[in-house]
N, C-alpha and C positions, 0 to 999 in steps of 0.2 A: 504494500500500500504506500503510495507516494503522498507525502505531505505537501499541501499546496505551497508552491513557491520554492520547493526544495530541489528542483531539477533545473538544468540550464540547457540552452540550445548550443550544440557543439559548433554551429556555424559562427557564433560570436567569437570563439577563440581562434577559429581558422582564419577569420577575416583579420584579426589582430596580427597573426603570424605573417600573413601575406602582405600586410600593409607596408608600403615603402616609406621609410622615415624621411622627412624633408631635411635637407642639409641646412644646418644652422650657420648663420653668417659668422665669420671670424671676428673675435673681439679684439679691438685695437685700442688700448688705453691712450688717452691724450698725454703726451709727454711735454712737460714745461721745463725750461731752463731755470736755474736759480735767478731770482729777482726778475723774472720775465715781465712783471708788471711795471718795471721801471723804464722800459723802452717806450719811446714816444711813437705814436701811431694814430691813424685815423680809425675811429671806431664806428662801424656800421650798426652794431648792436648796443643799445643803451644799457642792457644788463651787463655786458662785458665791460663797458666803460665804468659803470657803477662799481663793479668788483675791483677793477684796476685802481680807481681812486681810493677805495676803502683800504686796499692792501698798502698803497703808497702812504696813506695817512698813518696806518699802524706802524709801518717801518720807521717813518719820520719820528713818531712819538717815542718809539723804542730808542732811537738815537738821540732823544731829547731835543729834537729840532721842532719845537712846539708851534712856531708860527707856520712852518711848512706843513706840519700835520694839520693844523687848523684850516688852512686854505684847502687842503685835499678833502677834509671831512665836510666842509661847507659845500664844496662842489659836488661831492657824492650825495649829500642829503637832498639836493634838488632833483636827483635822478631816482631816488628810492620810491617805488610805487606806494600808494597810500595803504594798500593792504599788507605790505611787508613790514609789520610792526617790529619784528625781532631785529632786522637790520637797522631800522630807524632808531630803535632804542640804543643799539650799539654805537651808532654814529653820533647821536646826541650826547651819549656819555663821553665819547672821545672829545667832542667839542667842549664840554664842560671842563674836562681835565686839562685840556690845552689852555683854555681861558684862565683857569686857576693858576697855572704856572706862568702865564704871561701877565699877571697882575690885573686881569679883567674880572674882578669878582662879580660884578653885577651881571655880566654876560654869562658867566659860569652858572649863577643861580637862575638866570632866565632859561638856560638849557635844562636845568633840573626841573623847572616849572613846566616846561614843555613835555618832559618825560612823565610828569604826573598825569597829563591828559591821556597818556597811553596805558596807564597802569590798569591791570585787570585782576590781579590776585595779590596775596600777601607777600609772595616772593619778590614780585616786581617792586612793590612798595618798600620792602626792606632794602633792596638794592638802591633805590632812590634816596632813602633816608641816610644810608651809609655814604652815598656820594655827596649829599648835602653836608654831612658831618665832616667829610674829608676837606671840603671847601672851607668850612668855618674854622676847622683846626689849622688849616694852612695859614689863615690870616689871624690866628690866635683870638678868634671871636668866641670867648667863653660863654657868653649869654646865649648865643644861637646854637653853639655846640651842645649846651645843656638842653635846649629845646628839642633838638634832633634826637638826643639820647633818651629823653623822656618819652618821645613818640615811639622809639624802638622798644623801650621797656613796656609800654602799653600794648604794643603789637605782639611782643614776645615776653610776657611777664615772667617766664621761667628760665630765661637765658641769663646765667650768672654774670657773663662777661660784659653785657650791656650795663648791668647794675654796677659792676666794679668800675667801668669807665665813667659812669655818671657820678659815682662817689668821688673819684679822683678829680673830676671837673669841679664839683662842689668844693672840694678841698682847696684847689688852686684859686677858686674865686674867694674862698674864705681867707686865704693868705693875703690876697690883695686888699681885703677890708680890715685885716687884723690891726690892732693897736691904734684906735682913733685918738686924735690929739686932744688931751685933757684941757688944753688952753682954748679950744674952740668953744663956740657958744653951746650952752647946755642942751638946747633943743637939737642941734646938729649932732652933738656927742651921743645923745640918746638914740637918735635915728641910726647912726653908724653902729652902735652897740646892738640895737635890735636886729639889724641886717646880719651882723656877724653871728648872733645867736641862732637865727633862722638857718643860715648856711651851715653852721656847726651841727645843728640837729638833723638837717637833711643829709649831711655827710654820714653821720652815725646811722641814720635810717637806711641808706643805701649799702653801707658796709655790712650791717646786720642782715639785710635781705640777701646779699651776696653769700655771706657765710651760711645762712640757712639753706640756700639752694645747693651750694657745693656739698654740704653735709648730706643732703638727700641723694645727690647724683653720684657721689664718689663710692657709694656702695656697689655700683655697677662698673667702676673704673679699674683699670689695671695699668701696669708698666708706667711709661713716662707721663701718661695722662693723669694717673693717680698722683705721681710725684709733683706734677705741676699744680694740682689742686691742693696738695698739702703745703706747698710753698706759698700759695696764694692765701691760705688760711693763716699762716704765720705772718704774712704781710698785713693782713686785716687786723690781727691782734696787736701788732705794733702800731698801726694807725689809730686804733681805738685807745691805746695807752697814751698816745700823744694828745688826743681829744679829751681824755679823762672824763667820760660820762659817769654819772653815779650808777650804782647797782640797780637802784629803783628805775632809773631812766632806761637802762639796758633791758630790764625785764619788761617794761611797758612797750618799748619799741619792738622787742622780739615777739611779744604777743600779737601786736597789731600786724606786723609784717609776715607772720606765719599763718594768718587766718585762712588764706586760700592755698596753702602749700600742702595739699593732700596728693600723694603720688597717683592715685586713681584719677582724681580730677585733673591733674596735670597732663596725664595721657589723653584724656577726653578732650581737653581744650587746646590741643596742639593745632595751630592755625597755619602751618606751613603749606603754601600752595592753595589756600582756601580763597574762593572768590570774594571780592570786596562787596558784591551786591548783597545787601541785607546784613552785612557784618557791622556790628556796633562795637566800637572801641571806646572805653571810658577814658575821660581825661585823667592825666596823671595825678593832679591835685585831688580830684574827686575820688579817685580809687584808693589813694594811699595817704598823701600828705594831710588833707583836711581831716581824715579819720584819726590820724595820729595826733594832730594838734588838738582836736576836741577831747580826745582821751586824756592827754596830758593836763588840759585845763580842768577836766572833771576830777582828776586825782589830786590836783594842786590848785584849789581855788585861789584866784588872785594872781595866777601865773602871768608874768609880764615878760614879753620878749625884749624889753628895754633894760632888763637887769640880767646880770650873768646867770646862766642856767644852773650852775652849781650852787648858787645861793637860793634860787627860787624853787628848785626841784631836788629836794633831799628827803 
């Protein structure tokens, strides 16, 4: 008894044996000489011209010929099709970096702003924020560097190195405000003291957050990665010793900064590559600083940022 569909027609196999296979064309890869794109020539294909200009810009940038690279990138950008967003982003980033090296800060930031119009997911936004950060750091603009780092911390709240960089930036800003002149007007002195106290507390806050994150992540680390984390923890302890926060303050800061540090939740809220449509990212102050400041005031009624924190929070 034959099962329906269990038999085959022998002619099917005979036809396959007798079938003459068509000859495949020989594959001939395109061979390019080194630095082929440096040769001058007339381009009939706009795509070929776009590639050539892009490669020339990359080579000039590598050679630190930033003006030459900028000219090539600008010419290339005009040839990039509207739908080719990956190449457009690459060229705009090259323009931003060239302008940064050439002392054209506003042009560099304008290129970053154009990149923002093309952003579609969190990875793209991260790259733009890091590019903006590199521009601000190149010009030693601490205020805007801190703004970019705060946005990175909001976008990636469980990334310890963003928090560490933010802590170091707050510390550098604190050092520039440290030691207000006592001979100045009392109102101005109080204002400077209040600014220094806020910066000091924000530095402590970011150092504690970094320490908490590293302590969670190092359970899964090995080799040089673990060694780097341990060195960083030692550096954090030394930085905290310099700032000299009270034990009570350390306890309060640790409690507030650890509220959302649940390993399961951290895995669920991983936003790498997530689309920006419908994504809500809380403001840095709203998510952390305001909460900590309110907590400190509740525990220490009458807390004033115009007086040294070690006197008002003991």
